[in-house]
C-alpha positions in Angstrom: -17.6 -9.1 11.5 -16.0 -7.9 14.7 -12.5 -6.9 15.7 -12.0 -10.5 17.1 -12.5 -12.1 13.7 -9.6 -14.5 13.2 -7.3 -14.0 10.2 -7.1 -17.0 7.9 -4.5 -17.9 5.4 -4.0 -21.0 3.2 -3.4 -22.5 -0.2 -6.3 -23.2 -2.5 -6.0 -25.5 -5.5 -8.1 -24.6 -8.6 -8.6 -27.8 -10.5 -10.7 -29.0 -13.4 -10.5 -30.6 -16.8 -8.6 -28.7 -19.6 -10.2 -25.5 -20.9 -12.9 -25.1 -18.3 -11.7 -21.6 -17.2 -9.3 -22.1 -14.4 -6.8 -19.6 -15.4 -9.4 -17.0 -16.3 -10.9 -17.5 -12.8 -7.6 -17.0 -11.2 -6.9 -13.8 -13.1 -10.4 -12.5 -12.1 -9.9 -13.4 -8.5 -6.5 -11.6 -8.3 -7.7 -8.6 -10.4 -4.6 -8.9 -12.6 -3.6 -11.1 -15.5 -0.9 -13.5 -14.1 -2.0 -16.7 -15.7 -2.1 -17.1 -19.4 -5.3 -18.0 -21.2 -6.4 -19.2 -24.6 -9.2 -21.2 -26.1 -6.9 -24.2 -26.6 -6.5 -26.9 -23.9 -3.1 -27.5 -22.2 -2.4 -23.8 -22.0 -1.4 -24.0 -18.3 1.6 -26.4 -17.9 3.0 -25.4 -14.5 1.7 -24.6 -11.0 1.2 -20.8 -10.6 0.1 -19.2 -7.3 -2.0 -16.0 -7.2 -2.3 -14.1 -4.0 -5.6 -12.4 -2.9 -5.6 -10.5 0.4 -9.0 -9.7 2.0 -9.8 -7.9 5.2 -9.6 -11.1 7.3 -8.0 -13.7 5.0 -5.2 -14.2 2.6 -6.0 -16.8 -0.2 -3.1 -18.4 -2.0 -4.7 -19.7 -5.2 -2.9 -22.4 -7.1 -3.7 -22.6 -10.8 -3.0 -26.1 -12.0 -2.8 -27.6 -15.5 -6.0 -29.3 -16.7 -5.8 -33.0 -15.8 -4.7 -34.9 -19.0 -6.6 -38.1 -19.8 -5.9 -38.6 -23.5 -2.2 -38.1 -24.2 0.6 -40.0 -22.6 3.7 -37.8 -23.3 6.2 -37.1 -20.7 5.1 -33.5 -20.6 1.5 -34.5 -19.9 2.5 -37.0 -17.3 4.4 -34.3 -15.5 1.4 -32.0 -15.7 -0.7 -34.6 -14.1 1.8 -35.0 -11.3 1.6 -31.3 -10.7 -2.1 -31.6 -10.3 -1.8 -34.5 -7.8 1.0 -32.8 -5.8 -1.0 -29.5 -5.6 -4.1 -31.4 -4.3 -2.0 -32.9 -1.5 -0.6 -29.5 -0.3 -3.7 -27.3 0.0 -6.3 -26.4 2.6 -9.2 -26.1 0.2 -9.9 -27.3 -3.4 -12.0 -25.4 -5.9 -13.3 -27.7 -8.5 -14.2 -25.8 -11.6 -16.9 -27.3 -13.9 -18.8 -25.8 -16.8 -22.5 -25.1 -16.3 -24.8 -28.0 -17.4 -21.8 -30.1 -18.4 -20.1 -32.9 -16.5 -18.2 -35.3 -18.6 -15.7 -38.2 -18.1 -12.8 -35.8 -17.9 -14.6 -33.9 -15.0 -15.2 -37.3 -13.2 -11.5 -38.1 -13.5 -10.5 -34.9 -11.7 -13.2 -35.5 -9.0 -11.7 -38.9 -8.3 -8.3 -37.3 -7.5 -9.7 -35.3 -4.6 -9.5 -37.0 -1.2 -12.8 -37.6 0.6 -11.5 -35.7 3.6 -10.7 -32.5 1.7 -12.9 -29.4 1.7 -14.1 -28.8 -1.8 -15.9 -25.8 -3.1 -17.7 -26.5 -6.5 -17.4 -23.5 -8.9 -19.9 -23.7 -11.7 -18.4 -21.5 -14.3 -19.8 -20.0 -17.5 -23.3 -19.4 -16.1 -23.3 -16.2 -18.4 -23.6 -18.5 -21.4 -26.8 -20.2 -20.2 -29.8 -19.5 -22.5 -32.2 -20.9 -19.9 -31.2 -20.1 -16.2 -33.9 -22.4 -14.9 -31.8 -25.4 -15.9 -29.1 -24.4 -13.3 -31.0 -25.5 -10.2 -31.5 -29.2 -11.3 -27.9 -29.2 -12.4 -26.7 -28.0 -9.0 -28.9 -30.8 -7.4 -27.3 -33.4 -9.7 -23.8 -32.1 -8.8 -24.6 -32.0 -5.1 -25.3 -35.7 -5.1 -21.8 -36.6 -6.3 -20.1 -35.7 -3.1 -20.7 -33.5 0.0 -19.3 -30.3 -1.3 -18.5 -27.7 1.3 -20.3 -25.1 -0.9 -21.5 -24.7 -4.5 -21.0 -21.3 -6.2 -22.3 -20.5 -9.7 -20.2 -17.8 -11.4 -18.8 -16.4 -14.5 -15.0 -16.0 -14.6 -15.4 -14.1 -17.8 -17.8 -11.4 -16.5 -16.9 -11.6 -12.7 -20.4 -12.5 -11.6 -20.1 -14.6 -8.4 -16.3 -14.4 -8.2 -16.2 -12.2 -5.0 -18.7 -14.6 -3.4 -16.4 -17.5 -4.3 -13.4 -15.8 -2.6 -15.4 -15.1 0.6 -16.8 -18.6 0.6 -13.4 -20.3 0.3 -11.9 -18.0 3.0 -14.2 -19.6 5.6 -12.5 -22.9 5.2 -8.9 -21.8 5.5 -6.9 -22.3 8.8 -6.3 -19.5 11.2 -2.9 -18.1 10.3 -1.2 -14.7 9.8 -0.8 -13.4 6.2 2.3 -14.8 4.4 2.6 -11.9 2.0 2.2 -8.2 1.8 -1.3 -6.8 0.9 -0.1 -5.6 -2.5 1.6 -8.8 -3.6 -0.3 -10.8 -6.3 1.9 -13.8 -7.1 4.7 -16.0 -5.9 6.0 -16.3 -9.5 9.1 -14.5 -10.7 9.0 -11.9 -13.5 11.2 -14.3 -15.5 8.6 -17.0 -15.3 5.8 -14.6 -16.1 7.7 -13.3 -19.2 8.0 -16.8 -20.6 4.4 -17.5 -20.0 3.2 -14.4 -21.8 5.3 -15.3 -24.8 3.8 -18.8 -24.8 0.3 -17.4 -24.6 0.9 -15.4 -27.8 2.1 -18.6 -29.5 -1.1 -20.3 -28.5 -3.2 -17.5 -29.7 -1.5 -16.6 -33.0 -0.6 -20.1 -34.2 -2.6 -23.0 -35.6 -3.9 -26.1 -33.7 -0.8 -28.2 -33.9 2.1 -25.9 -33.1 1.4 -24.7 -29.5 1.6 -28.3 -28.1 4.9 -28.8 -29.8 6.5 -25.5 -28.6 7.9 -24.1 -25.4 9.7 -20.9 -24.3 13.0 -20.5 -22.5 14.2 -17.2 -21.1 17.9 -17.0 -22.0 18.6 -13.7 -20.2 16.6 -11.2 -18.1 18.5 -8.1 -17.2 17.4 -4.9 -15.5 19.0 -1.8 -17.0 17.6 1.0 -14.9 13.9 0.8 -15.3 14.2 -1.2 -18.5 13.9 -4.9 -18.6 16.0 -6.4 -21.4 14.7 -9.9 -22.1 16.1 -12.5 -24.6 13.9 -15.5 -25.1 14.0 -18.7 -27.3 10.9 -20.3 -28.7 11.6 -24.1 -28.8 9.7 -26.1 -31.5 9.7 -29.8 -32.4 10.2 -29.7 -36.2 12.0 -27.6 -38.8 8.7 -26.9 -40.5 7.4 -25.4 -37.2 10.2 -22.9 -37.2 9.1 -21.3 -40.4 5.5 -21.2 -39.1 6.6 -19.3 -36.0 8.8 -16.9 -38.0 6.2 -16.2 -40.7 6.6 -14.4 -44.0 9.5 -12.0 -43.6 9.4 -12.4 -39.9 5.9 -11.1 -39.6 4.5 -13.7 -37.1 7.4 -13.7 -34.7 7.3 -9.9 -34.7 3.5 -10.0 -33.8 4.2 -12.5 -31.0 7.0 -10.4 -29.6 5.0 -7.1 -29.8 1.9 -8.5 -28.1 4.0 -10.3 -25.4 6.0 -7.1 -24.8 2.9 -4.9 -24.3 1.5 -7.4 -21.8 4.8 -7.5 -19.9 5.0 -3.7 -19.7 1.5 -3.6 -18.3 2.2 -6.4 -15.8 5.6 -5.3 -14.7 4.9 -1.5 -14.8 7.9 -0.6 -16.9 9.5 -0.6 -20.3 10.6 -4.0 -21.9 13.0 -4.7 -24.7 12.2 -8.2 -25.9 14.2 -10.2 -28.5 12.9 -13.6 -29.7 14.4 -16.3 -31.8 13.4 -19.9 -32.7 15.3 -23.1 -32.1 14.4 -26.6 -33.3 14.7 -29.4 -30.6 13.1 -32.6 -31.8 11.5 -34.7 -29.1 11.8 -32.0 -26.4 8.4 -32.9 -24.8 9.7 -36.5 -24.2 13.1 -35.4 -22.9 12.9 -35.3 -19.1 16.1 -33.4 -18.7 14.8 -30.7 -21.0 11.4 -30.7 -19.3 13.2 -30.1 -16.0 15.2 -27.3 -17.5 12.1 -25.6 -18.8 10.4 -25.9 -15.4 8.0 -28.7 -16.5 9.6 -31.4 -14.3 
């Protein structure tokens, strides 16, 4: 590249079916954990932007919820609206699929993308392939679905191919000066990130049912010198869920709090005092006013 290489900046939507690795990919691109992850679908509920600044480009990656095709709750409907809105506001779309898999849920996401949009296909989880020779025919099959701008095989888990994805996407961004400083990694507030890290621990430490019936609300976030003092409420749908979250003699909520606090201290670069409690609010995922309050509107 020469000194006359234009600088490019733009928003890039990372989309795909639930649990295909979008949040892991965002974290790998940014080089820092800003988007929560778990093995369970529906982990991501809100739009989250990660900022990656290269020598000649600034990429504003938008992590979106997985498009929901099975459940019709108000929460899931709102999540789908976030996906649609994000797609309409970006310069480039990164469609994430799983190597050797393309199911109806993937097709539903592909249909959302306008024919005029530049789409880079990211084939994730190539590290899990027992036979790499199967990748080429899969790429040929995918290329026949639409004229993708580029196709990049990668592994979000190991990092293989991820720098190439960033360089590839940058070519399709509009010429524009950087919108953020070179050291900034997200548009999200620390308050938002704190709630997400607590919710991640709920997903990881609880059973199959509870995470989808729970949410987190930050009641207060106060800086006391270098200390962040955070009070947060875990909202559950049923009284029985409250006991599950608290655990025997408070063991589970203590584990949730400890793990979330350690992640916050790493991300924020300072000490955190975190207090958690649990509140029952039946039907919260169908209550639009509450969804708006929680940032899921």
